[in-house]
C-alpha positions in Angstrom: 24.5 -13.3 26.4 22.8 -13.3 23.3 24.4 -16.3 20.9 24.8 -15.8 17.0 22.4 -19.0 16.9 20.1 -17.5 19.1 19.7 -14.2 17.1 19.0 -15.5 13.8 15.6 -16.8 14.8 13.2 -14.1 13.3 12.7 -11.0 14.3 9.1 -11.6 13.9 9.1 -14.1 16.0 11.0 -13.1 18.8 8.8 -10.3 18.5 6.2 -12.3 18.7 7.1 -14.6 22.1 8.3 -11.2 23.8 5.3 -9.6 23.5 3.0 -12.2 25.7 6.6 -12.6 28.1 6.9 -8.8 29.2 3.7 -6.9 30.5 3.2 -3.6 29.8 6.3 -2.8 27.3 4.7 -0.2 24.7 6.6 -1.2 21.7 8.0 -4.2 19.5 10.9 -2.0 19.1 11.5 -1.2 22.7 11.3 -5.3 23.1 14.5 -5.8 21.2 16.4 -3.2 22.4 15.5 -4.1 25.8 17.8 -7.4 24.8 21.7 -8.3 26.1 24.0 -6.7 24.5 24.5 -6.8 20.7 27.6 -7.9 20.3 26.4 -10.8 21.8 24.8 -11.9 18.6 28.6 -12.4 17.3 30.0 -14.8 19.9 29.9 -18.0 18.1 31.7 -16.6 15.4 35.5 -17.9 14.2 37.7 -15.4 15.8 39.0 -14.9 12.0 35.3 -13.5 10.9 35.2 -11.6 14.1 38.8 -10.0 12.9 37.2 -9.6 9.3 34.0 -7.7 10.4 35.9 -5.8 12.9 38.9 -4.7 10.4 35.9 -3.8 7.7 33.6 -1.8 10.6 36.6 0.3 11.3 37.4 1.2 7.6 33.1 2.7 7.3 33.7 4.1 10.4 36.6 6.1 9.6 34.9 7.4 6.8 34.7 11.3 7.4 32.2 12.5 5.3 28.7 14.1 5.1 25.8 11.1 6.0 25.2 11.4 2.5 28.8 10.5 1.5 28.5 7.6 4.5 25.6 6.4 2.7 26.7 6.1 -0.7 30.6 5.0 1.0 28.7 1.8 2.3 27.0 0.6 -1.1 30.2 1.4 -2.6 32.0 -0.5 0.5 29.6 -3.5 0.5 29.3 -4.4 -3.2 32.9 -4.0 -3.4 33.2 -6.9 -0.6 30.8 -9.0 -2.4 32.9 -8.9 -5.2 36.1 -9.4 -3.4 35.2 -12.4 -0.9 32.3 -14.3 -2.7 32.5 -17.1 -0.2 31.7 -14.1 2.5 28.5 -13.3 1.8 27.5 -13.7 5.1 30.4 -11.9 7.0 29.1 -8.9 4.5 25.8 -8.9 5.6 26.4 -9.2 9.2 29.3 -6.5 8.8 26.5 -4.5 7.5 23.9 -4.9 10.4 27.0 -4.0 12.7 27.5 -0.9 10.8 24.0 0.1 11.2 24.0 -0.6 15.2 27.2 1.3 15.8 26.0 4.5 13.6 22.5 4.5 16.1 24.0 4.4 19.3 24.4 1.1 19.5 20.0 1.3 18.9 18.8 -2.5 17.7 15.7 -1.1 17.1 16.6 1.5 14.3 18.3 -1.9 12.6 16.4 -4.8 12.7 13.8 -4.1 9.5 16.7 -2.9 7.5 17.7 -3.6 4.1 19.7 -6.6 4.8 17.4 -8.6 6.8 15.1 -9.0 3.9 15.0 -12.5 2.5 12.6 -14.5 0.1 11.8 -18.3 1.3 14.1 -18.6 -1.7 15.4 -22.5 -3.1 18.8 -21.6 -1.0 17.2 -20.0 1.7 17.7 -23.0 4.3 22.0 -22.4 4.4 21.3 -21.1 8.1 19.7 -25.3 8.8 22.7 -26.4 7.2 25.1 -24.4 9.1 23.7 -24.6 12.0 21.6 -27.5 13.9 18.9 -25.2 15.2 16.1 -27.3 14.3 14.9 -23.6 12.7 12.8 -23.6 8.8 13.8 -21.4 5.8 10.4 -20.0 6.7 11.4 -18.8 10.0 15.7 -17.9 9.6 16.7 -14.4 8.7 19.2 -15.4 6.1 22.3 -13.6 6.7 23.8 -15.8 3.8 21.6 -15.5 0.5 19.5 -12.9 1.0 17.9 -10.2 -1.6 19.7 -7.2 -0.4 23.0 -9.0 -1.2 21.8 -10.1 -4.4 20.3 -6.3 -4.9 24.0 -4.9 -4.0 25.7 -7.3 -6.2 23.7 -5.6 -9.2 24.0 -2.0 -8.0 25.0 0.1 -10.4 27.3 2.4 -8.0 29.0 4.6 -11.2 25.5 6.3 -11.0 25.1 9.2 -8.6 21.4 9.3 -9.7 20.9 5.7 -8.7 22.7 6.0 -5.2 21.2 9.3 -4.5 17.1 8.1 -4.8 18.5 4.8 -2.6 20.0 7.2 0.1 16.9 9.3 0.0 14.3 6.7 0.5 16.2 3.9 2.2 18.2 5.8 4.5 16.5 8.6 6.3 17.1 10.9 3.4 20.6 11.5 3.7 21.6 13.0 0.0 19.0 15.1 -1.6 16.6 13.6 -3.7 17.5 14.5 -7.6 15.0 15.9 -10.3 13.6 13.3 -12.1 14.4 14.3 -15.4 13.3 11.8 -17.6 14.0 13.6 -20.8 17.8 13.9 -20.4 18.6 10.7 -19.9 16.3 8.4 -21.9 13.9 9.5 -25.2 11.0 8.2 -24.4 9.8 9.3 -27.5 10.9 6.1 -29.0 8.5 4.0 -27.5 5.7 4.3 -29.6 5.0 5.9 -32.7 3.9 9.5 -33.6 0.5 11.0 -31.9 -1.4 11.2 -34.8 -4.5 14.2 -35.0 -7.6 12.2 -33.9 -5.6 11.0 -30.9 -5.6 14.5 -29.3 -9.1 14.0 -28.5 -11.5 12.1 -26.9 -14.8 10.1 -28.2 -17.4 12.3 -28.3 -20.6 11.8 -25.8 -23.7 10.8 -26.4 -26.5 10.9 -25.0 -28.3 8.2 -26.6 -25.7 5.1 -25.1 -26.2 3.3 -22.5 -24.8 3.3 -19.4 -23.9 0.3 -16.9 -21.9 -0.2 -13.2 -18.9 -0.8 -12.3 -18.0 -1.7 -8.8 -14.3 -0.4 -6.9 -12.9 -1.6 -3.5 -9.8 -1.4 -2.1 -7.7 -2.0 0.7 -9.2 -5.0 2.9 -6.1 -5.9 5.2 -7.2 -8.8 6.5 -5.8 -9.0 9.9 -5.8 -12.5 10.7 -4.6 -12.0 14.4 -7.3 -9.2 15.4 -8.6 -9.9 18.7 -11.8 -9.0 21.1 -10.7 -7.3 23.7 -7.6 -6.1 23.0 -6.3 -2.6 23.0 -7.8 -0.4 20.2 -6.5 2.6 21.1 -2.9 2.0 21.6 0.7 3.0 21.3 2.5 0.1 19.7 2.6 0.0 15.8 -0.3 -1.9 15.5 -3.5 -2.0 17.8 -6.1 -4.6 17.9 -3.7 -7.8 18.3 -3.1 -9.4 21.1 0.1 -7.6 22.6 -1.2 -4.2 21.7 -0.9 -1.7 24.8 -1.4 1.9 25.7 1.4 3.7 27.5 -0.4 5.8 29.4 -1.6 4.0 32.3 -4.9 4.7 33.1 -6.4 5.8 36.3 -7.8 3.8 39.0 -11.2 6.0 37.9 -11.1 5.6 34.3 -13.4 3.6 32.5 -14.0 3.4 29.1 -16.7 4.0 28.4 -15.6 7.6 28.3 -13.7 6.7 25.2 -16.8 5.1 22.9 -18.9 8.4 24.4 -15.7 10.4 22.8 -16.7 8.9 19.5 -20.5 9.7 19.4 -21.5 5.8 20.3 -25.4 5.9 20.3 -26.1 3.5 23.9 -24.2 2.0 25.9 -24.3 -2.0 24.9 -21.0 -3.0 24.3 -20.1 -4.8 21.4 -18.2 -8.0 22.8 -19.1 -10.6 21.0 -16.7 -13.3 20.6 -18.5 -15.7 18.5 -20.2 -13.3 16.1 -20.3 -14.5 12.5 -22.0 -15.1 8.8 -22.8 -18.5 8.4 -23.3 -20.6 4.9 -25.9 -18.3 3.9 -24.3 -15.2 4.4 -26.3 -14.9 7.1 -25.4 -12.6 10.5 -25.9 -14.3 14.0 -24.4 -12.6 17.2 -23.4 -15.3 19.7 -22.8 -14.8 23.0 -21.9 -11.6 24.9 -18.8 -11.7 26.7 -18.1 -9.2 29.7 -14.4 -8.8 29.1 -14.0 -5.8 31.6 -15.7 -8.0 34.3 -13.2 -10.6 34.0 -10.0 -8.4 33.1 -10.8 -5.7 34.9 -12.7 -2.1 33.7 -9.3 -0.2 34.0 -7.5 -3.3 32.0 -6.9 -0.4 28.7 -8.2 2.7 27.5 -10.6 0.8 24.6 -11.0 -2.5 24.6 -11.6 -3.8 20.7 -15.0 -4.8 19.7 -16.5 -7.2 16.7 -16.2 -5.0 13.9 -13.2 -3.2 14.4 -11.9 0.2 15.3 -10.1 3.6 13.4 -6.1 2.1 15.0 -7.5 -1.2 13.6 -7.1 -3.1 10.0 -10.0 -5.4 9.2 -11.3 -7.9 11.4 -13.2 -10.9 9.0 -16.1 -9.9 10.5 -15.8 -6.7 8.9 -15.3 -7.9 5.3 -18.0 -10.1 5.4 -20.0 -7.2 6.2 -18.7 -5.2 3.7 -18.9 -8.0 0.8 -22.5 -9.3 1.9 -23.5 -5.1 1.4 -21.9 -5.2 -1.8 -23.6 -7.7 -2.9 -27.1 -6.8 -1.9 -26.1 -3.2 -3.8 -25.6 -5.3 -6.6 -29.4 -7.2 -6.9 -30.2 -3.6 -7.5 -27.2 -1.7 -9.1 -26.3 -4.8 -11.3 -22.9 -4.2 -11.5 -21.5 -5.9 -14.8 -17.7 -6.2 -12.9 -15.8 -4.9 -10.5 -11.9 -3.7 -10.0 -9.9 -4.3 -6.2 -6.9 -2.4 -6.2 -5.0 -4.2 -3.6 -4.0 -4.8 -0.3 -5.0 -7.5 1.1 -2.3 -8.5 3.6 -2.8 -6.3 7.3 0.0 -3.6 8.2 0.8 -6.3 11.1 4.3 -6.6 8.8 6.7 -8.2 11.9 4.5 -11.3 12.2 3.9 -11.5 8.4 6.1 -14.1 6.8 5.2 -16.1 3.4 2.7 -18.1 5.2 0.6 -15.7 6.9 0.6 -13.9 3.1 -0.4 -16.5 1.4 -3.2 -17.3 3.5 -4.2 -13.6 4.0 -4.5 -13.7 0.2 -6.1 -16.8 -0.3 -8.6 -15.9 2.2 -9.9 -12.1 0.8 -10.1 -13.7 -2.4 -12.5 -16.6 -1.2 -14.4 -14.4 0.9 -15.0 -12.1 -2.7 -15.8 -15.5 -4.7 -18.4 -16.3 -1.9 -20.2 -13.2 -2.0 -19.9 -11.5 -5.8 -19.4 -15.0 -7.1 -22.0 -13.7 -10.0 -19.5 -10.6 -11.0 -16.0 -10.2 -12.5 -13.5 -9.5 -10.7 -10.1 -7.9 -12.3 -7.3 -7.0 -9.3 -4.3 -5.5 -9.2 -1.8 -6.4 -6.0 -0.8 -4.1 -3.0 2.5 -3.6 -1.7 1.3 -5.7 1.2 0.4 -8.5 -0.9 4.0 -10.1 -1.7 6.7 -11.7 1.1 9.1 -10.3 2.0 6.6 -7.0 2.4 7.0 -4.6 -1.2 9.3 -6.6 -2.5 9.7 -7.7 -6.1 12.4 -8.5 -8.1 12.8 -8.2 -12.0 12.9 -11.1 -14.4 16.1 -10.0 -15.4 17.9 -10.0 -12.2 15.8 -13.3 -11.5 16.8 -14.0 -7.3 16.1 -18.1 -7.4 12.6 -17.6 -8.6 11.3 -16.4 -5.4 8.6 -14.7 -6.3 7.7 -16.6 -8.6 4.9 -18.6 -5.9 2.6 -15.4 -5.2 2.2 -15.0 -9.4 1.4 -18.4 -9.8 -0.9 -18.5 -6.5 -2.5 -15.3 -8.3 -2.8 -17.4 -11.5 -4.6 -20.4 -10.2 -6.5 -17.8 -8.0 -8.0 -15.4 -10.2 -8.2 -17.8 -13.5 -9.8 -20.9 -11.7 -12.1 -18.4 -10.5 -13.9 -17.4 -13.9 -11.9 -13.6 -13.2 -9.8 -14.0 -15.9 -9.1 -16.4 -18.8 -7.0 -19.2 -19.6 -5.1 -17.6 -22.1 -4.1 -15.1 -19.3 -1.4 -17.3 -17.2 1.4 -16.6 -19.0 0.7 -13.1 -19.3 0.0 -12.8 -15.4 3.0 -14.4 -14.7 5.7 -12.5 -17.4 4.3 -10.0 -15.9 4.1 -10.0 -12.0 0.6 -10.5 -12.0 -0.4 -7.9 -13.9 -2.7 -8.2 -17.1 -4.9 -6.9 -19.8 -8.3 -8.5 -20.4 -11.2 -7.0 -22.8 -14.2 -7.0 -21.3 -17.4 -8.1 -23.6 -18.4 -4.5 -24.1 -14.8 -4.5 -25.6 -13.0 -2.2 -23.2 -9.4 -3.4 -22.1 -8.1 -3.5 -18.5 -4.8 -3.2 -17.8 -3.4 -4.1 -14.3 -0.4 -3.3 -13.1 2.1 -4.3 -10.0 3.0 -0.7 -8.5 6.2 -2.8 -6.6 7.9 -1.7 -9.4 7.5 2.0 -9.0 7.5 1.7 -4.9 10.4 3.4 -3.1 10.7 0.8 -0.4 11.6 -2.2 -2.9 15.1 -2.5 -2.7 15.0 -3.9 -6.5 13.5 -0.7 -7.7 17.5 1.4 -7.4 19.7 -0.9 -8.8 19.5 0.7 -12.5 17.6 3.8 -12.9 19.8 5.8 -14.1 20.7 3.6 -16.8 17.1 1.6 -17.8 13.9 3.2 -17.6 11.8 0.1 -17.6 13.6 -2.1 -15.3 10.7 -4.8 -14.5 9.8 -4.6 -18.6 6.1 -3.0 -17.2 6.3 -0.1 -19.1 6.9 -1.6 -22.2 4.6 -4.2 -21.9 2.0 -0.8 -20.8 2.8 0.8 -24.4 2.4 -2.3 -26.5 -1.1 -2.7 -25.5 -1.6 1.1 -25.6 -0.6 0.8 -29.3 -2.7 -2.0 -29.7 -6.0 0.1 -28.7 -5.1 3.1 -30.5 -4.9 1.0 -33.6 -8.3 -0.7 -32.7 -9.8 2.7 -31.6 -10.3 0.7 -28.6 -10.7 2.4 -24.7 -8.8 1.7 -22.0 -8.6 1.9 -18.4 -5.3 1.3 -16.4 -5.7 -0.2 -12.7 -2.7 -0.5 -10.2 -2.6 0.0 -6.0 0.1 3.0 -5.3 -0.5 6.4 -7.5 2.3 7.3 -9.3 0.8 10.7 -7.4 1.5 9.2 -3.9 5.1 9.7 -1.8 5.3 6.3 -2.0 6.0 5.9 -6.2 9.5 7.1 -6.9 9.7 10.7 -9.3 11.5 8.8 -11.5 9.0 6.3 -12.2 6.2 7.9 -11.9 7.2 10.8 -14.3 7.7 7.5 -17.3 3.9 6.8 -16.2 3.1 10.5 -16.7 4.8 10.6 -19.9 2.8 7.7 -21.5 -0.6 8.9 -19.7 0.5 12.0 -21.8 1.1 10.3 -25.0 -2.2 8.2 -25.1 -4.8 10.6 -23.4 -7.3 11.2 -23.9 -8.3 9.3 -27.5 -7.1 5.9 -26.0 -6.8 6.0 -21.9 -10.3 6.6 -20.9 -9.6 6.4 -16.9 -7.3 5.4 -14.0 -8.0 3.6 -10.6 -6.2 3.3 -8.0 -5.9 2.6 -3.8 -3.1 2.9 -1.2 -3.8 6.0 0.6 -7.6 4.2 2.3 -8.3 7.6 1.7 -11.1 8.8 -1.4 -8.5 11.1 -4.1 -8.4 11.4 -7.2 -5.1 13.5 -8.9 -5.5 15.4 -12.6 -2.6 15.6 -15.4 -1.8 18.7 -16.9 0.5 18.8 -19.6 4.0 19.0 -19.4 5.3 22.3 -19.2 2.5 23.8 -18.6 0.0 25.7 -16.0 -2.4 23.9 -14.0 -5.5 25.3 -15.4 -8.7 23.7 -17.2 -6.7 24.2 -20.8 -4.2 22.0 -20.2 -5.8 19.2 -18.7 -4.9 15.6 -19.7 -6.6 12.9 -17.6 -7.0 12.1 -14.4 -6.7 9.4 -11.7 -9.3 8.1 -8.9 -7.9 6.7 -5.7 -10.9 4.7 -4.3 -11.7 4.7 -0.1 -10.8 1.7 2.2 -12.8 -0.9 3.8 -10.1 -1.0 5.8 -10.6 1.7 9.1 -7.0 2.2 9.3 -6.1 5.3 10.1 -9.3 7.0 11.1 -11.5 6.3 8.5 -14.8 4.6 8.0 -15.1 2.0 5.9 -16.2 2.8 2.7 -16.4 2.4 -1.4 -18.1 3.4 -4.6 -19.6 2.4 -7.8 -19.5 4.3 -11.2 -21.7 4.6 -13.6 -19.8 4.2 -16.8 -21.0 5.3 -20.7 -21.0 2.8 -23.3 -18.7 2.5 -25.9 -16.6 5.5 -24.3 -15.9 3.8 -21.3 -16.2 7.7 -19.4 -17.8 8.0 -16.6 -20.8 10.1 -15.9 -21.1 9.6 -12.3 -20.0 8.2 -9.0 -21.6 6.9 -6.0 -20.1 6.0 -2.6 -21.3 4.3 0.3 -20.2 4.3 4.4 -20.6 2.8 7.6 -20.1 4.8 10.5 -18.0 2.3 12.2 -17.9 4.2 15.7 -21.7 3.2 15.9 -20.5 -0.8 16.1 -18.6 0.1 19.6 -21.8 0.1 21.3 -24.6 -1.2 19.6 -24.9 -4.5 21.5 -23.4 -7.0 18.2 -25.7 -5.1 15.5 -24.7 -4.8 12.0 -23.0 -1.6 10.7 -25.2 0.2 8.8 -24.6 1.0 5.6 -25.5 4.5 3.8 -25.4 6.5 0.9 -22.7 8.6 1.1 -22.5 11.5 -1.8 -22.4 11.4 -6.0 -20.0 13.2 -7.0 -21.4 15.5 -9.5 -24.7 16.3 -6.4 -21.9 17.4 -4.2 -19.3 18.9 -6.7 -21.5 20.5 -9.0 -25.5 21.0 -6.5 -26.7 23.8 -9.4 -25.8 21.1 -12.1 -24.2 23.9 -14.7 -21.7 20.1 -16.2 -23.9 18.6 -18.9 -26.3 15.8 -17.3 -24.7 13.6 -20.5 -21.0 14.7 -20.2 -18.5 12.5 -18.2 -17.0 13.4 -15.3 -13.2 13.8 -16.3 -10.5 15.5 -15.5 -11.6 19.0 -16.8 -14.8 18.2 -14.5 -13.0 17.8 -11.7 -10.5 20.4 -12.3 -13.4 23.3 -12.4 -15.6 21.9 -9.4 -12.9 21.0 -7.0 -9.3 21.6 -7.5 -10.1 25.2 -7.8 -12.1 25.7 -4.9 -9.2 23.9 -3.0 -6.5 25.8 -4.2 -8.6 29.0 -2.8 -6.9 29.0 0.9 -9.7 31.5 2.1 -12.4 29.1 1.0 -12.0 26.5 3.9 -16.0 25.3 4.0 -14.7 23.6 1.1 -12.0 21.9 2.0 -13.5 21.0 5.3 -16.3 19.1 3.1 -13.8 17.7 0.8 -11.5 16.6 4.2 -14.9 15.1 5.5 -15.6 13.0 2.1 -11.9 12.2 2.3 -12.5 10.2 5.8 -16.3 9.1 5.4 -17.5 11.5 7.9 -14.9 9.8 10.4 -15.1 11.6 14.1 -11.3 11.7 13.5 -11.9 14.4 10.8 -8.8 17.2 10.5 -9.9 21.1 11.4 -8.9 22.4 8.1 -9.5 26.0 9.8 -6.4 28.1 10.2 -7.7 31.7 10.8 -8.8 32.9 7.3 -6.8 29.7 5.9 -7.1 26.2 5.5 -4.4 24.8 7.6 -1.5 23.2 6.3 -2.7 19.4 7.2 -5.7 20.1 5.1 -3.5 22.1 2.3 -1.3 19.1 1.9 -3.9 16.2 1.6 -6.8 18.3 -0.6 -4.9 20.5 -3.3 -1.8 18.7 -3.1 -3.3 15.6 -3.9 -5.7 16.7 -6.5 -3.9 19.3 -8.4 -0.8 17.3 -9.1 -0.3 13.6 -10.9 3.0 13.0 -10.3 5.2 12.4 -6.8 7.9 14.9 -7.4 5.0 17.8 -8.1 2.9 16.4 -4.9 6.3 16.9 -2.8 7.2 20.0 -3.5 3.6 21.2 -3.1 3.7 20.6 0.6 4.1 22.5 4.0 6.1 21.8 6.7 
């Protein structure tokens, strides 16, 4: 029987232990389900506490309504209990946990990472160790007594069906329908800025005599600290290349993993099993000694043992990041990058093993690598959804939860200022804007960095007051004020963040607000917008509100850079932009990539980086577009979006898909008879032809 005290050990630690003690188990979720009767969790509770939980559980389960109604009732009921029994908050959290289990047929795996487990290392998070003599530290406990979910629940606007609908759509398996994000019906956004004057309806004219300079853009490193050479890289578990990764399909006695490598077109049979491969203090590569994993572990110990530089279902081993940054550094000698932008995600997708200390270590190691290899290039960063603990969470300053998120901000301030990337004067700006900032380069370009967790659908705090506070985090006010200042000074602006507002992960309500801001300050002030997050090579075109999607109505566009991490099915890649001085428009973009599959069997040699394509040469091969004109939203509409929308143009869609995945062996097949497949339609046209998540979601074909 599992005691309450035992259960309060953090689930990541439990999963880690079980992963090494239950051979052959095919998922972390099954490890948790395989444990004793979940009712044992409550064994150590006093009788009156058990009665409290069971009484209110009966009330919750007796509610007769739709799945949407049940979700809303849970939020309202939970908040009512918090207000009625302020000293019993821990029991409310346990009640909601048990209600989740009962609602999911006693399946623990459906509830182990649910909202009521999310807790930071706040100054009060040691209440668990105060109550139970367990020997656990605050960073290794699930705090049922004082956590983010309870604070969010206390502040949730339960009188708003819009807020409840949004929450129950994204956080409760789409149990409610998502409301149309009609921001104009709720708020007068136009009051946020002065009226747009005639001059601001046009962007600066391009000038063939202006100089150009180069800016490098890389993103989504996802350093996998627990990457293990020889582990399963073709796994059935949530993450591959980890010590516990397994493939649930057992290999036959005749199976040999070289079949897997040959499937990906590896060029030899010299396997890349070099545990000591490294880059020394002079950034020189050394393979180290070969280690024959099959000889010592059996030929069919797994389907595809992980090699030195990574796999298509894994995040980046440090060796891959070393190599990628070393190549960018080498390219800098020829291209002379004036600065670089990094659009987030330093930490890997192994969320279940990621605590506050792991997050911090991954962040520091990534920035240390950037500084080491790109020492003479200023780097302007933005944080990703993985670059915080707990994962994806960010509390508005106005609902300050014990200064729980200050630590990450303070860490970013120290690293970014000490590395010389941001001036000393930006310390308070970064602190007060969730690691966002606005800096002006030596050419008078303003770069504004935002924290996209402010509109991330997995951030609990994004839902608590949507219908009454359109700027819950104060981020839009910060952005608008910076844009007004730049507009008045005839200064051009680049905006960068991690999650594109066109992505499913962006809350439609907040995405629409950002779209209105971009429309107001385009094309005169906002020159370009940059994102990461999707791991694909993409872009998004914004059209004027309530207009058709054609060249006459384009407003602006966003660049989504491809990832260094191979996850999922990508070749590692990065790009740089040729930028026109003064206007800061992009004249061309150039992409580089490496074929990861060639590193599987190349005897431990370094990946070979190649030039992939330039936007002009690929999408306008006949050179119709003026050579000195920027490749702006009109360019992308004319030469790409219109071609992607043509359902019979399978060849163009296949090319675009190949570029998104950087010619990986796992590029999807776009052919579906005489039309493109639904998958390619969704990934290609719906992405390129939409700027807002609501429009992107409506475009999808099932």
